[in-house]
N, C-alpha and C positions, 0 to 999 in steps of 0.2 A: 802406508799411504805415500803417494808421490807429492812433490812440491806443489803441483797444480791442485791436487785434491785437498791438500792441507789448506791452501788458500781459499778454496771453495767453501770448505766447512767453516773456517774462521769468519769469512764474509757472511755466511748464513747465520751463524750464531750472533754476530754483531747486529744483524737485522732484527733478530728476535729478542734481544735483551732489553728492548724498550717495552716489550709486551709483558703482561702478567702471566702467571702460571695457569689461569683459568679464564673461562668466560661464563656469563650468565650465573655467576655465583657458585659454580660447582664443576662444570665440564672442563676437563683438562686440556691444556695446550700440548698437543702431541708433536708439534713441529720440530723442536730440538732433537727429539728421539728419532723421528722419521728421517730428517736430513742427515743425521749421523749414519744411519743404516744405508741410505742411498749412496752417500759418498763412499762408504766402506766397500760396498759391493759393485763399484764401478759405474754408478749412475750419477756421478757428479754433474754431468752436463745437464741433467734434468732438475737440479736442486732449485735454482732460482725460479724456473717456471712453476715448479711445484709450490714454492712459497707464495708466488703471485696468486695462485688459485686458493691457497689456504688463508689468505690475508683476511677474509671476512670472518674467520673463526678466531681472530686475535683481538684482544682488548688491551688497552694501556695498563701498565702496572698500577695497581691501586695506590691510594695515598698512604703515607706512613701513619701509623696509629700511635706508637710510642717506641722509643729505642730499646733494644734488647741488650742486656749487660750480663756479666758473670753473676751478678747478684739476683737478677730476676728471670733468668732463662727458664727455670722450671715452671713458673707460673704462666709463662708465655707459650710453653709447649702445647701444641694442639689447639691454638687459638687462631682461627682463620682471619681475625681482624688484623693479624700480624703478617699477612702474606707479603707485604713489602718490607717489613722490618727484619724478618729473618734473613732474606738474601743480603740485606745491607750488613747485618751482623757477620755473616760468613764472608762477605767481601773484606771486612776488616780483619777477620781471623786469617784469611788466606794471604793477605798482604804482609802479615807479621810472621807466619810460620809456613813450613813446607806443607803442601797439600796432603801428603801422606799422613803427617802428624795430625792435621785437623780431622781427616777422615777417621783415623784410629780413635781419636777422642770422642767423636760424635756418633760413630756407627752403633756402638752398643746402647747409647742413649736413645737412638731412634728406632732400633730393632723392635721393641715391644709394640710400636705403632705401625708396623709394616703394612697393614691392610688399609691404613688411612689414605684418603683420596683415591679409593678403589685400586690401590697398589701403584698408581701412576708415579708418585714421587720416588719410590725405590727404583722403579724401572728407569726413570730419568737419571737417577744417580748412577745406575749401572752403565748407561750409555756414556755419561760424562767421564766416569772412571776409565772406561775402555779407551777413550781418546787420549786421556792423560798417560795411560800405560804404554801407548805407542812409542812415545819418547819421553820417559819419566823425568829426565834431567833438563828438558827444554820445553816445558809447558808454555804454550802461547797464552796471552792475556784472555782472548775470548774463551778458551777451553777452561781456564781456571775460573773465569766468571760463570761459565755454565755449571761448574761444580757448586759454586755458591748459590746459584739459582735453584739447583736441584736439591741440595741439602736444605735450603730455606723452605722450599715447598714441602718437603717431608716434615720438617719441624712444625710448620704451620698447620698441616693436616694430620699430624700424629694422632692416631686413635687406636688404642688397644682393643683387641677382640674381647667379648664377654668371657667370664670364667667358664671353662669347658671341662667336662668330664672326659676321661680317657677310657675308651673301650679297648678290648684286646685287639692287637693288630693281626694281620694275616700270618698264618703259619709259615708261609714261604719267606716272609720278611722282605719281599720285593716292593719297590715303589709302585709298580703297576697294580699289584694286588691291593696295596694300601689305598690308592686312589679309587679303585673299584669298590672298596669297602666303605668309602665315605657315603653316608646316607644323605640324600637330598632333603633339605628342610621341607616340611609339609606345606608351608605357605610361601610360594615363590612369587609373591606379588610385591609391587613397590620397587623403589630404588635399592641400590646396594647397601646403603646405610641401614635401611629398615630390615633388609634381609639378614645382614650380618648380626643384628641384634637378636635374631631368632636362633642363632647357633647354640647348641647345647653340648655336643660331644663330638670328638674325633677318634678314629682309630689311632692307637699308639704306633708311631713310626718315626725314625727307624728303630729296629729292635735294640740296637746299642748305639745310642747317641750321647757321647760323653760331654759333660760340662768341661770347660777349659780348666786345666790344672795350671796353677801359677808356677812357672819354671823357676828353679833356683839359679841355674846357669843355662844360657846367658841371661842376664837380667833384662827384662823388657824395658822399653823406653818409658819415660815418665808418662807420656800420653797413653801408652798401652796399660800401664799400671792403674792410672786413674780411670781409664775406660772400663777395666774389669770391676773396679769399685762401683762405677755407675751401673753396670749391668747387674751387679748384686742388689743395688738399691732399688732398681726398677723391676726386678723379677718378683714374682709371687713367692710365697713361702714354701710351696709344695714342689716336689721333684717327681711328678707322676711318671716320667719316662724312664726312671731308673738311670738318670744321667750320671750319677756318681758311682755306678757299678764298677768295682775294681777289676772285673773280668773283661772290660772293654779292650779293644785292640791297643797295642802299645803305641802305635803312631796314630793318635786320635785325630789330628788335623787332616792327615791324608785320607783317613777313613771318612771323615766328614766331606771332603771334596769328592771322593768317589761316590758317596751316597747322593750328594747334591747333583752330580752329573747324571746319575741314574734317575733322579726325580725329574729333571728337565726333559730327559728323553721320554720318560713315561707320560708326562703331562702333554708333550707334543704329540705323541702317538695317540693319546686319548682324545685330543682335539679332533683328530681325523674321524673318530667314530662317535664322538659325543658333542662336537662343536655346534651341531645343529640346535642344541638346547637354547643357546643364545650366542650366535656367531661372533659378536663383538666382545662381549664381556668374558667369555670363556678363553679368549686369547690370553688373558692375564694369568690364568692358571699355569701357563707355561712361561710367559715372559717375565713374571715376577721372580720365580726362583732362578731363572737364567740371569737376571740382573744381579742377584746375590752371587751367583757363580762367577760372573765377570769381575766382581769387586774383590773376590778372595785374594788374588795375587798382590793387591795393594794393602791388604790388612795383615796385622800381626796374626800369626798362626793360632794364638790363644783364642781368637775370635771366630775361628772357622766353625767350631762345633755349635755355638749358639746361633751362628748365621744359618746353619742347616736347619736347626729347630724352627727358626722364624720363617724360613723359606717354605718348609712343610706346612706350617700354619696358614701362610698366605695361599698356597696352592690348594690346600684342602678346603679353605673357607670359600674361595671362588667356586670350586667344584660343588660344594654343598648347596650354595645358594642359586646356582644357575644350571646345573647339569640335568639333562633329561633322564628319565628312568629307563629308557630303552636305547641301545646303541644303533647306529646306522649299519646295515649289512655291509660287510667288506666288499662285496661285489658292486656296490654303488659308489665306491671311492674313485676319484680320477685316476686314470692310468698314468704312470710315470715312465713307462718303457721308452727308452731312447731319449729321455729329457735330462739334461744336465742341470746341476744346481745353479749355474749361471743363468740358464734359460728360465728356470723357475723364478729367480729373483727379478729378471727382466720383465716377466709377466706381472709380478707384483708391482713393480715400478710403473708399468703401463696402466695397471688397474688404478693406482693412485691413492687408495684409501690407506690412512695411516695405520690402522689395525692390521690390515692385510700385509703391509710392508713390515711391520714389527714382528708379526707371527712368522713370516717368511725368513726374516733375519735370524730368529731363534731356530727355526727349522734347519737353516743352513749350518748353524753351529752343531746341531745334532747330526746332520748328514755329512760330516767331514769324512766319515767312513761310508760304506755302502749302506744306506738307510732309506729304502723306497717309501716306508711309511711316513717318515718325516717330510719327505718331498710331497707325498700325497696330501698330508695335512695342510701344507702351504697352498697347494693348488685348490684344495677344498675351501680354504678361507677365501680365496679370490672368487670362487664360484658362489659362495653364500653371502658375502658382504657386497653391498651395492658399490659399484665402481665410482670413484671420485673424478676421474679424468675422461 
């Protein structure tokens, strides 16, 4: 980012931090995520105009319910009455410790509730972390505050998925085939909370997803060590994925990152052919795992494997509760011949809808190489979702 775009983003975040994370008691505030994507992709000049149009979708931060402390945080986890209390807690934490340490401590505590808030909280965290990683030693106050808001939203809406059986995964072991093997739930009525409660089983994926091993050298930070303890405490007793298989690759964290990158690509491609099932909600099958991928460089490597597991659960869950049973024929996808990634994002910015912007942002991550299907997915989102501008 340039000095000008840094200032634009910080100004936008300051405008937004008087607002709450939701409106009408449930609908997420997408503005911090959308403006970060707009600035990153060269559309900073449009940010304040975009915010002016989004203003009617913002509500004030709700009133405090009760302060959150080290003694009571577990009972406050997943309590939406604490939507104001959790950001205040993280503001205090981030004032006292480096943001990387706070993230390392809380990431595994929050991972089991990755689907909470329809995955919007983890997506917001991914955008916040990306901005902080731009210049990790010189984080601005608005960007650190944005991380506090994002983590606080996740903590307040933390909601684990129901217990799930594991069906055999695809013989190929690919993420694309695993997503194709996710069976849509029989009753796709109601909101996402009602739908997620009907989940019963997922295909096992990835075929070798290792649990993090505690390294003897170098010793992890105190925050990382405590985080691993919390992950153990919050996980269920079973290990249905064979995550402790000694035959797993030697470099487990790098394998986890490779698989997570594969999942984001597969979910983005699948949006191109299946996004018509629910064009807005199926965006999150790709953007949620991409948020996790964006956070990996800021996390201890011991947390990469469980992050992959949670990202798969989120993507598979959204797929199961919204995906159509039939794909769109490939010949009905938009042509991307002669269209550059920059032009694709400019179209999303002109379209104006926050979901189209965020899906295009993820598609451009995928399309860093030659990937016409990812670009087609972005253009298809703009065609299916009603424009906001």
